[in-house]
Predicted model as a PDB file, atoms N, CA, C, CB and O in Angstrom, pLDDT in the B-factor column:
MODEL        1                                                                  
ATOM      1  N   MET A   1      65.147  86.564 124.351  1.00 75.00           N  
ATOM      2  CA  MET A   1      66.139  85.911 123.457  1.00 75.00           C  
ATOM      3  C   MET A   1      66.390  86.813 122.194  1.00 75.00           C  
ATOM      4  CB  MET A   1      65.615  84.453 123.016  1.00 75.00           C  
ATOM      5  O   MET A   1      67.504  86.982 121.696  1.00 75.00           O  
ATOM      6  N   ARG A   2      65.337  87.318 121.780  1.00 79.00           N  
ATOM      7  CA  ARG A   2      65.495  88.083 120.485  1.00 79.00           C  
ATOM      8  C   ARG A   2      66.489  89.335 120.689  1.00 79.00           C  
ATOM      9  CB  ARG A   2      64.012  88.609 119.967  1.00 79.00           C  
ATOM     10  O   ARG A   2      67.319  89.627 119.829  1.00 79.00           O  
ATOM     11  N   ASN A   3      66.355  89.992 121.792  1.00 78.00           N  
ATOM     12  CA  ASN A   3      67.261  91.142 122.102  1.00 78.00           C  
ATOM     13  C   ASN A   3      68.623  90.689 122.234  1.00 78.00           C  
ATOM     14  CB  ASN A   3      66.868  91.864 123.360  1.00 78.00           C  
ATOM     15  O   ASN A   3      69.527  91.429 121.846  1.00 78.00           O  
ATOM     16  N   HIS A   4      68.895  89.488 122.768  1.00 78.00           N  
ATOM     17  CA  HIS A   4      70.279  89.066 122.852  1.00 78.00           C  
ATOM     18  C   HIS A   4      70.842  88.829 121.477  1.00 78.00           C  
ATOM     19  CB  HIS A   4      70.410  87.818 123.695  1.00 78.00           C  
ATOM     20  O   HIS A   4      71.996  89.181 121.234  1.00 78.00           O  
ATOM     21  N   ILE A   5      70.086  88.247 120.557  1.00 80.00           N  
ATOM     22  CA  ILE A   5      70.510  87.981 119.215  1.00 80.00           C  
ATOM     23  C   ILE A   5      70.896  89.366 118.516  1.00 80.00           C  
ATOM     24  CB  ILE A   5      69.351  87.210 118.429  1.00 80.00           C  
ATOM     25  O   ILE A   5      71.954  89.530 117.909  1.00 80.00           O  
ATOM     26  N   LEU A   6      69.992  90.259 118.661  1.00 75.00           N  
ATOM     27  CA  LEU A   6      70.257  91.658 118.099  1.00 75.00           C  
ATOM     28  C   LEU A   6      71.481  92.296 118.577  1.00 75.00           C  
ATOM     29  CB  LEU A   6      69.148  92.582 118.420  1.00 75.00           C  
ATOM     30  O   LEU A   6      72.269  92.856 117.817  1.00 75.00           O  
ATOM     31  N   ILE A   7      71.655  92.197 120.003  1.00 74.00           N  
ATOM     32  CA  ILE A   7      72.825  92.750 120.633  1.00 74.00           C  
ATOM     33  C   ILE A   7      74.154  92.135 120.035  1.00 74.00           C  
ATOM     34  CB  ILE A   7      72.739  92.501 122.162  1.00 74.00           C  
ATOM     35  O   ILE A   7      75.150  92.823 119.814  1.00 74.00           O  
ATOM     36  N   VAL A   8      74.078  90.813 119.799  1.00 76.00           N  
ATOM     37  CA  VAL A   8      75.271  90.079 119.327  1.00 76.00           C  
ATOM     38  C   VAL A   8      75.538  90.492 117.800  1.00 76.00           C  
ATOM     39  CB  VAL A   8      75.038  88.452 119.485  1.00 76.00           C  
ATOM     40  O   VAL A   8      76.687  90.701 117.413  1.00 76.00           O  
ATOM     41  N   LEU A   9      74.484  90.594 116.991  1.00 74.00           N  
ATOM     42  CA  LEU A   9      74.654  90.920 115.596  1.00 74.00           C  
ATOM     43  C   LEU A   9      75.036  92.289 115.290  1.00 74.00           C  
ATOM     44  CB  LEU A   9      73.488  90.644 114.906  1.00 74.00           C  
ATOM     45  O   LEU A   9      75.646  92.527 114.248  1.00 74.00           O  
ATOM     46  N   LEU A  10      74.700  93.291 116.183  1.00 71.00           N  
ATOM     47  CA  LEU A  10      74.908  94.695 115.963  1.00 71.00           C  
ATOM     48  C   LEU A  10      76.375  95.039 115.759  1.00 71.00           C  
ATOM     49  CB  LEU A  10      74.356  95.471 117.107  1.00 71.00           C  
ATOM     50  O   LEU A  10      76.700  95.783 114.833  1.00 71.00           O  
ATOM     51  N   PRO A  11      77.298  94.507 116.617  1.00 67.00           N  
ATOM     52  CA  PRO A  11      78.714  94.856 116.287  1.00 67.00           C  
ATOM     53  C   PRO A  11      79.165  94.338 115.034  1.00 67.00           C  
ATOM     54  CB  PRO A  11      79.629  94.386 117.295  1.00 67.00           C  
ATOM     55  O   PRO A  11      80.010  94.945 114.376  1.00 67.00           O  
ATOM     56  N   LEU A  12      78.626  93.185 114.631  1.00 68.00           N  
ATOM     57  CA  LEU A  12      79.071  92.600 113.335  1.00 68.00           C  
ATOM     58  C   LEU A  12      78.655  93.429 112.234  1.00 68.00           C  
ATOM     59  CB  LEU A  12      78.547  91.221 113.121  1.00 68.00           C  
ATOM     60  O   LEU A  12      79.440  93.600 111.302  1.00 68.00           O  
ATOM     61  N   LEU A  13      77.457  93.992 112.227  1.00 68.00           N  
ATOM     62  CA  LEU A  13      77.038  94.856 111.212  1.00 68.00           C  
ATOM     63  C   LEU A  13      77.831  96.228 111.153  1.00 68.00           C  
ATOM     64  CB  LEU A  13      75.589  95.087 111.401  1.00 68.00           C  
ATOM     65  O   LEU A  13      78.070  96.773 110.075  1.00 68.00           O  
ATOM     66  N   CYS A  14      78.211  96.740 112.334  1.00 67.00           N  
ATOM     67  CA  CYS A  14      78.974  97.884 112.294  1.00 67.00           C  
ATOM     68  C   CYS A  14      80.392  97.727 111.724  1.00 67.00           C  
ATOM     69  CB  CYS A  14      79.026  98.397 113.595  1.00 67.00           C  
ATOM     70  O   CYS A  14      80.933  98.579 111.019  1.00 67.00           O  
ATOM     71  N   SER A  15      80.966  96.514 112.107  1.00 62.00           N  
ATOM     72  CA  SER A  15      82.336  96.275 111.632  1.00 62.00           C  
ATOM     73  C   SER A  15      82.306  96.060 110.140  1.00 62.00           C  
ATOM     74  CB  SER A  15      82.982  95.057 112.344  1.00 62.00           C  
ATOM     75  O   SER A  15      83.273  96.398 109.458  1.00 62.00           O  
ATOM     76  N   GLY A  16      81.167  95.476 109.575  1.00 63.00           N  
ATOM     77  CA  GLY A  16      81.049  95.409 108.119  1.00 63.00           C  
ATOM     78  C   GLY A  16      81.111  96.799 107.417  1.00 63.00           C  
ATOM     79  O   GLY A  16      81.733  96.981 106.371  1.00 63.00           O  
ATOM     80  N   CYS A  17      80.417  97.760 108.076  1.00 67.00           N  
ATOM     81  CA  CYS A  17      80.399  99.118 107.508  1.00 67.00           C  
ATOM     82  C   CYS A  17      81.864  99.639 107.523  1.00 67.00           C  
ATOM     83  CB  CYS A  17      79.412 100.094 108.341  1.00 67.00           C  
ATOM     84  O   CYS A  17      82.295 100.288 106.570  1.00 67.00           O  
ATOM     85  N   ALA A  18      82.613  99.357 108.591  1.00 71.00           N  
ATOM     86  CA  ALA A  18      83.958  99.875 108.684  1.00 71.00           C  
ATOM     87  C   ALA A  18      84.900  99.298 107.666  1.00 71.00           C  
ATOM     88  CB  ALA A  18      84.488  99.633 110.023  1.00 71.00           C  
ATOM     89  O   ALA A  18      85.817  99.971 107.196  1.00 71.00           O  
ATOM     90  N   VAL A  19      84.664  97.998 107.312  1.00 72.00           N  
ATOM     91  CA  VAL A  19      85.422  97.392 106.338  1.00 72.00           C  
ATOM     92  C   VAL A  19      85.115  97.913 104.971  1.00 72.00           C  
ATOM     93  CB  VAL A  19      85.241  95.988 106.403  1.00 72.00           C  
ATOM     94  O   VAL A  19      86.013  97.989 104.132  1.00 72.00           O  
ATOM     95  N   ILE A  20      83.884  98.275 104.709  1.00 77.00           N  
ATOM     96  CA  ILE A  20      83.515  98.835 103.451  1.00 77.00           C  
ATOM     97  C   ILE A  20      84.120 100.285 103.334  1.00 77.00           C  
ATOM     98  CB  ILE A  20      81.952  98.838 103.309  1.00 77.00           C  
ATOM     99  O   ILE A  20      84.583 100.682 102.265  1.00 77.00           O  
ATOM    100  N   ALA A  21      84.102 100.985 104.355  1.00 79.00           N  
ATOM    101  CA  ALA A  21      84.673 102.409 104.407  1.00 79.00           C  
ATOM    102  C   ALA A  21      86.137 102.384 104.086  1.00 79.00           C  
ATOM    103  CB  ALA A  21      84.472 103.081 105.835  1.00 79.00           C  
ATOM    104  O   ALA A  21      86.669 103.145 103.277  1.00 79.00           O  
ATOM    105  N   VAL A  22      86.763 101.435 104.789  1.00 78.00           N  
ATOM    106  CA  VAL A  22      88.301 101.344 104.528  1.00 78.00           C  
ATOM    107  C   VAL A  22      88.644 100.881 103.178  1.00 78.00           C  
ATOM    108  CB  VAL A  22      88.988 100.385 105.507  1.00 78.00           C  
ATOM    109  O   VAL A  22      89.644 101.336 102.622  1.00 78.00           O  
ATOM    110  N   ALA A  23      87.861  99.976 102.584  1.00 83.00           N  
ATOM    111  CA  ALA A  23      88.081  99.560 101.163  1.00 83.00           C  
ATOM    112  C   ALA A  23      87.791 100.642 100.188  1.00 83.00           C  
ATOM    113  CB  ALA A  23      87.230  98.373 100.815  1.00 83.00           C  
ATOM    114  O   ALA A  23      88.495 100.792  99.189  1.00 83.00           O  
ATOM    115  N   ASP A  24      86.755 101.411 100.457  1.00 86.00           N  
ATOM    116  CA  ASP A  24      86.406 102.567  99.660  1.00 86.00           C  
ATOM    117  C   ASP A  24      87.501 103.620  99.735  1.00 86.00           C  
ATOM    118  CB  ASP A  24      85.077 103.148 100.118  1.00 86.00           C  
ATOM    119  O   ASP A  24      87.864 104.220  98.724  1.00 86.00           O  
ATOM    120  N   ALA A  25      88.014 103.837 100.908  1.00 87.00           N  
ATOM    121  CA  ALA A  25      89.152 104.784 101.013  1.00 87.00           C  
ATOM    122  C   ALA A  25      90.394 104.321 100.235  1.00 87.00           C  
ATOM    123  CB  ALA A  25      89.527 104.980 102.485  1.00 87.00           C  
ATOM    124  O   ALA A  25      91.092 105.099  99.584  1.00 87.00           O  
ATOM    125  N   ALA A  26      90.620 103.021 100.343  1.00 88.00           N  
ATOM    126  CA  ALA A  26      91.808 102.438  99.597  1.00 88.00           C  
ATOM    127  C   ALA A  26      91.602 102.605  98.034  1.00 88.00           C  
ATOM    128  CB  ALA A  26      91.990 100.845  99.973  1.00 88.00           C  
ATOM    129  O   ALA A  26      92.519 102.940  97.283  1.00 88.00           O  
ATOM    130  N   VAL A  27      90.422 102.361  97.655  1.00 88.00           N  
ATOM    131  CA  VAL A  27      90.172 102.512  96.164  1.00 88.00           C  
ATOM    132  C   VAL A  27      90.256 103.987  95.792  1.00 88.00           C  
ATOM    133  CB  VAL A  27      88.735 101.928  95.741  1.00 88.00           C  
ATOM    134  O   VAL A  27      90.844 104.262  94.746  1.00 88.00           O  
ATOM    135  N   THR A  28      89.775 104.891  96.472  1.00 90.00           N  
ATOM    136  CA  THR A  28      89.927 106.264  96.267  1.00 90.00           C  
ATOM    137  C   THR A  28      91.438 106.725  96.198  1.00 90.00           C  
ATOM    138  CB  THR A  28      89.197 106.969  97.355  1.00 90.00           C  
ATOM    139  O   THR A  28      91.862 107.478  95.321  1.00 90.00           O  
ATOM    140  N   VAL A  29      92.149 106.230  97.145  1.00 89.00           N  
ATOM    141  CA  VAL A  29      93.697 106.632  97.119  1.00 89.00           C  
ATOM    142  C   VAL A  29      94.300 106.065  95.896  1.00 89.00           C  
ATOM    143  CB  VAL A  29      94.545 106.074  98.417  1.00 89.00           C  
ATOM    144  O   VAL A  29      95.073 106.762  95.238  1.00 89.00           O  
ATOM    145  N   ALA A  30      93.995 104.783  95.515  1.00 89.00           N  
ATOM    146  CA  ALA A  30      94.626 104.146  94.359  1.00 89.00           C  
ATOM    147  C   ALA A  30      94.203 104.946  93.127  1.00 89.00           C  
ATOM    148  CB  ALA A  30      94.218 102.614  94.231  1.00 89.00           C  
ATOM    149  O   ALA A  30      95.065 105.225  92.295  1.00 89.00           O  
ATOM    150  N   ALA A  31      92.916 105.340  92.949  1.00 89.00           N  
ATOM    151  CA  ALA A  31      92.399 106.053  91.736  1.00 89.00           C  
ATOM    152  C   ALA A  31      93.054 107.388  91.741  1.00 89.00           C  
ATOM    153  CB  ALA A  31      90.804 106.198  91.718  1.00 89.00           C  
ATOM    154  O   ALA A  31      93.350 107.844  90.636  1.00 89.00           O  
ATOM    155  N   THR A  32      93.348 108.137  92.865  1.00 89.00           N  
ATOM    156  CA  THR A  32      94.005 109.326  92.856  1.00 89.00           C  
ATOM    157  C   THR A  32      95.403 109.240  92.458  1.00 89.00           C  
ATOM    158  CB  THR A  32      93.898 109.904  94.067  1.00 89.00           C  
ATOM    159  O   THR A  32      95.915 110.116  91.761  1.00 89.00           O  
ATOM    160  N   THR A  33      96.079 108.160  92.898  1.00 89.00           N  
ATOM    161  CA  THR A  33      97.409 107.881  92.499  1.00 89.00           C  
ATOM    162  C   THR A  33      97.628 107.652  91.048  1.00 89.00           C  
ATOM    163  CB  THR A  33      97.862 106.772  93.198  1.00 89.00           C  
ATOM    164  O   THR A  33      98.576 108.144  90.435  1.00 89.00           O  
ATOM    165  N   VAL A  34      96.731 106.899  90.524  1.00 87.00           N  
ATOM    166  CA  VAL A  34      96.782 106.592  89.029  1.00 87.00           C  
ATOM    167  C   VAL A  34      96.473 108.015  88.271  1.00 87.00           C  
ATOM    168  CB  VAL A  34      95.603 105.355  88.602  1.00 87.00           C  
ATOM    169  O   VAL A  34      97.137 108.319  87.280  1.00 87.00           O  
ATOM    170  N   LYS A  35      95.582 108.757  88.704  1.00 88.00           N  
ATOM    171  CA  LYS A  35      95.314 110.057  88.088  1.00 88.00           C  
ATOM    172  C   LYS A  35      96.507 110.995  88.112  1.00 88.00           C  
ATOM    173  CB  LYS A  35      94.163 110.712  88.775  1.00 88.00           C  
ATOM    174  O   LYS A  35      96.807 111.658  87.119  1.00 88.00           O  
ATOM    175  N   VAL A  36      97.196 111.050  89.272  1.00 88.00           N  
ATOM    176  CA  VAL A  36      98.341 111.926  89.360  1.00 88.00           C  
ATOM    177  C   VAL A  36      99.445 111.342  88.482  1.00 88.00           C  
ATOM    178  CB  VAL A  36      98.812 112.097  90.838  1.00 88.00           C  
ATOM    179  O   VAL A  36     100.133 112.092  87.789  1.00 88.00           O  
ATOM    180  N   GLY A  37      99.625 110.046  88.495  1.00 87.00           N  
ATOM    181  CA  GLY A  37     100.623 109.427  87.669  1.00 87.00           C  
ATOM    182  C   GLY A  37     100.448 109.764  86.224  1.00 87.00           C  
ATOM    183  O   GLY A  37     101.386 110.125  85.513  1.00 87.00           O  
ATOM    184  N   ALA A  38      99.158 109.628  85.795  1.00 88.00           N  
ATOM    185  CA  ALA A  38      98.794 109.978  84.403  1.00 88.00           C  
ATOM    186  C   ALA A  38      99.156 111.377  84.048  1.00 88.00           C  
ATOM    187  CB  ALA A  38      97.329 109.790  84.175  1.00 88.00           C  
ATOM    188  O   ALA A  38      99.665 111.656  82.962  1.00 88.00           O  
ATOM    189  N   LYS A  39      98.887 112.269  84.987  1.00 88.00           N  
ATOM    190  CA  LYS A  39      99.184 113.725  84.662  1.00 88.00           C  
ATOM    191  C   LYS A  39     100.613 113.984  84.606  1.00 88.00           C  
ATOM    192  CB  LYS A  39      98.579 114.674  85.674  1.00 88.00           C  
ATOM    193  O   LYS A  39     101.037 114.856  83.848  1.00 88.00           O  
ATOM    194  N   VAL A  40     101.493 113.214  85.438  1.00 87.00           N  
ATOM    195  CA  VAL A  40     102.950 113.392  85.383  1.00 87.00           C  
ATOM    196  C   VAL A  40     103.472 112.899  84.009  1.00 87.00           C  
ATOM    197  CB  VAL A  40     103.654 112.611  86.567  1.00 87.00           C  
ATOM    198  O   VAL A  40     104.360 113.520  83.425  1.00 87.00           O  
ATOM    199  N   VAL A  41     102.912 111.776  83.500  1.00 88.00           N  
ATOM    200  CA  VAL A  41     103.353 111.187  82.225  1.00 88.00           C  
ATOM    201  C   VAL A  41     102.905 112.120  81.151  1.00 88.00           C  
ATOM    202  CB  VAL A  41     102.784 109.739  81.996  1.00 88.00           C  
ATOM    203  O   VAL A  41     103.665 112.318  80.203  1.00 88.00           O  
ATOM    204  N   GLU A  42     101.736 112.715  81.207  1.00 87.00           N  
ATOM    205  CA  GLU A  42     101.225 113.543  80.170  1.00 87.00           C  
ATOM    206  C   GLU A  42     102.219 114.864  80.155  1.00 87.00           C  
ATOM    207  CB  GLU A  42      99.607 113.904  80.462  1.00 87.00           C  
ATOM    208  O   GLU A  42     102.674 115.272  79.087  1.00 87.00           O  
ATOM    209  N   THR A  43     102.489 115.435  81.277  1.00 88.00           N  
ATOM    210  CA  THR A  43     103.406 116.578  81.383  1.00 88.00           C  
ATOM    211  C   THR A  43     104.764 116.199  80.810  1.00 88.00           C  
ATOM    212  CB  THR A  43     103.551 117.042  82.862  1.00 88.00           C  
ATOM    213  O   THR A  43     105.332 116.977  80.043  1.00 88.00           O  
ATOM    214  N   THR A  44     105.297 115.054  81.145  1.00 87.00           N  
ATOM    215  CA  THR A  44     106.551 114.572  80.651  1.00 87.00           C  
ATOM    216  C   THR A  44     106.564 114.510  79.131  1.00 87.00           C  
ATOM    217  CB  THR A  44     106.847 113.225  81.234  1.00 87.00           C  
ATOM    218  O   THR A  44     107.500 114.986  78.488  1.00 87.00           O  
ATOM    219  N   VAL A  45     105.588 113.959  78.601  1.00 86.00           N  
ATOM    220  CA  VAL A  45     105.418 113.733  77.137  1.00 86.00           C  
ATOM    221  C   VAL A  45     105.423 115.195  76.501  1.00 86.00           C  
ATOM    222  CB  VAL A  45     103.987 112.881  76.793  1.00 86.00           C  
ATOM    223  O   VAL A  45     106.141 115.457  75.536  1.00 86.00           O  
ATOM    224  N   ASP A  46     104.618 116.090  77.070  1.00 86.00           N  
ATOM    225  CA  ASP A  46     104.520 117.490  76.445  1.00 86.00           C  
ATOM    226  C   ASP A  46     105.870 118.143  76.503  1.00 86.00           C  
ATOM    227  CB  ASP A  46     103.449 118.420  77.197  1.00 86.00           C  
ATOM    228  O   ASP A  46     106.269 118.790  75.535  1.00 86.00           O  
ATOM    229  N   VAL A  47     106.613 118.005  77.618  1.00 85.00           N  
ATOM    230  CA  VAL A  47     107.903 118.637  77.721  1.00 85.00           C  
ATOM    231  C   VAL A  47     108.903 118.030  76.672  1.00 85.00           C  
ATOM    232  CB  VAL A  47     108.446 118.475  79.173  1.00 85.00           C  
ATOM    233  O   VAL A  47     109.694 118.728  76.038  1.00 85.00           O  
ATOM    234  N   ALA A  48     108.797 116.697  76.548  1.00 86.00           N  
ATOM    235  CA  ALA A  48     109.710 116.015  75.643  1.00 86.00           C  
ATOM    236  C   ALA A  48     109.382 116.414  74.147  1.00 86.00           C  
ATOM    237  CB  ALA A  48     109.600 114.443  75.855  1.00 86.00           C  
ATOM    238  O   ALA A  48     110.251 116.609  73.297  1.00 86.00           O  
ATOM    239  N   ALA A  49     108.086 116.507  73.942  1.00 83.00           N  
ATOM    240  CA  ALA A  49     107.704 117.021  72.502  1.00 83.00           C  
ATOM    241  C   ALA A  49     108.085 118.354  72.268  1.00 83.00           C  
ATOM    242  CB  ALA A  49     106.233 116.965  72.223  1.00 83.00           C  
ATOM    243  O   ALA A  49     108.427 118.663  71.126  1.00 83.00           O  
ATOM    244  N   SER A  50     108.081 119.207  73.182  1.00 83.00           N  
ATOM    245  CA  SER A  50     108.457 120.647  73.063  1.00 83.00           C  
ATOM    246  C   SER A  50     109.907 120.633  72.855  1.00 83.00           C  
ATOM    247  CB  SER A  50     108.062 121.527  74.327  1.00 83.00           C  
ATOM    248  O   SER A  50     110.378 121.447  72.062  1.00 83.00           O  
ATOM    249  N   GLY A  51     110.696 119.785  73.486  1.00 81.00           N  
ATOM    250  CA  GLY A  51     112.093 119.830  73.302  1.00 81.00           C  
ATOM    251  C   GLY A  51     112.534 119.284  71.981  1.00 81.00           C  
ATOM    252  O   GLY A  51     113.539 119.733  71.428  1.00 81.00           O  
ATOM    253  N   VAL A  52     111.804 118.321  71.456  1.00 79.00           N  
ATOM    254  CA  VAL A  52     112.048 117.790  70.070  1.00 79.00           C  
ATOM    255  C   VAL A  52     111.717 118.856  69.006  1.00 79.00           C  
ATOM    256  CB  VAL A  52     111.175 116.494  69.808  1.00 79.00           C  
ATOM    257  O   VAL A  52     112.424 119.057  68.019  1.00 79.00           O  
ATOM    258  N   ASN A  53     110.671 119.469  69.270  1.00 77.00           N  
ATOM    259  CA  ASN A  53     110.247 120.535  68.279  1.00 77.00           C  
ATOM    260  C   ASN A  53     111.212 121.666  68.290  1.00 77.00           C  
ATOM    261  CB  ASN A  53     108.826 121.084  68.590  1.00 77.00           C  
ATOM    262  O   ASN A  53     111.487 122.232  67.232  1.00 77.00           O  
ATOM    263  N   ALA A  54     111.781 122.055  69.495  1.00 79.00           N  
ATOM    264  CA  ALA A  54     112.727 123.146  69.610  1.00 79.00           C  
ATOM    265  C   ALA A  54     114.008 122.763  68.842  1.00 79.00           C  
ATOM    266  CB  ALA A  54     113.035 123.464  71.117  1.00 79.00           C  
ATOM    267  O   ALA A  54     114.599 123.565  68.119  1.00 79.00           O  
ATOM    268  N   VAL A  55     114.388 121.536  69.034  1.00 78.00           N  
ATOM    269  CA  VAL A  55     115.694 121.020  68.357  1.00 78.00           C  
ATOM    270  C   VAL A  55     115.469 121.045  66.913  1.00 78.00           C  
ATOM    271  CB  VAL A  55     116.113 119.525  68.801  1.00 78.00           C  
ATOM    272  O   VAL A  55     116.355 121.462  66.167  1.00 78.00           O  
ATOM    273  N   LEU A  56     114.283 120.605  66.441  1.00 77.00           N  
ATOM    274  CA  LEU A  56     114.067 120.517  65.019  1.00 77.00           C  
ATOM    275  C   LEU A  56     113.659 121.825  64.394  1.00 77.00           C  
ATOM    276  CB  LEU A  56     113.050 119.500  64.734  1.00 77.00           C  
ATOM    277  O   LEU A  56     113.530 121.932  63.174  1.00 77.00           O  
ATOM    278  N   GLY A  57     113.454 122.824  65.235  1.00 76.00           N  
ATOM    279  CA  GLY A  57     113.047 124.174  64.783  1.00 76.00           C  
ATOM    280  C   GLY A  57     111.699 124.289  64.312  1.00 76.00           C  
ATOM    281  O   GLY A  57     111.442 125.133  63.454  1.00 76.00           O  
ATOM    282  N   ARG A  58     110.675 123.428  64.843  1.00 69.00           N  
ATOM    283  CA  ARG A  58     109.333 123.477  64.439  1.00 69.00           C  
ATOM    284  C   ARG A  58     108.461 124.100  65.490  1.00 69.00           C  
ATOM    285  CB  ARG A  58     108.864 122.141  64.103  1.00 69.00           C  
ATOM    286  O   ARG A  58     108.742 124.002  66.685  1.00 69.00           O  
ATOM    287  N   GLU A  59     107.431 124.726  65.061  1.00 66.00           N  
ATOM    288  CA  GLU A  59     106.466 125.294  65.964  1.00 66.00           C  
ATOM    289  C   GLU A  59     105.453 124.230  66.389  1.00 66.00           C  
ATOM    290  CB  GLU A  59     105.765 126.487  65.313  1.00 66.00           C  
ATOM    291  O   GLU A  59     105.014 123.414  65.579  1.00 66.00           O  
ATOM    292  N   ARG A  60     105.092 124.256  67.680  1.00 58.00           N  
ATOM    293  CA  ARG A  60     104.185 123.256  68.180  1.00 58.00           C  
ATOM    294  C   ARG A  60     102.748 123.617  67.802  1.00 58.00           C  
ATOM    295  CB  ARG A  60     104.333 123.110  69.696  1.00 58.00           C  
ATOM    296  O   ARG A  60     102.351 124.769  67.975  1.00 58.00           O  
ATOM    297  N   ARG A  61     101.992 122.714  67.317  1.00 60.00           N  
ATOM    298  CA  ARG A  61     100.600 122.911  66.972  1.00 60.00           C  
ATOM    299  C   ARG A  61      99.770 122.110  67.937  1.00 60.00           C  
ATOM    300  CB  ARG A  61     100.308 122.506  65.508  1.00 60.00           C  
ATOM    301  O   ARG A  61      99.999 120.917  68.134  1.00 60.00           O  
ATOM    302  N   ASP A  62      98.762 122.799  68.567  1.00 55.00           N  
ATOM    303  CA  ASP A  62      97.866 122.064  69.496  1.00 55.00           C  
ATOM    304  C   ASP A  62      96.521 121.927  68.829  1.00 55.00           C  
ATOM    305  CB  ASP A  62      97.723 122.798  70.890  1.00 55.00           C  
ATOM    306  O   ASP A  62      95.601 121.349  69.408  1.00 55.00           O  
TER     307      ASP A  62                                                      
ENDMDL                                                                          
END                                                                             
């Protein structure tokens, strides 16, 4: 009887691992998307600031 219970529970444990792996992958994709988005915004701000400085005739200081 004990073997039958283990055989029934084994697929449930494996599917739980799969759910965790998929959730982990989703979180990784979301974090990467946010990181890329932040880099795009940072670059856009840098370009805009350079444009404003060029129009005003100021040198950019980092």
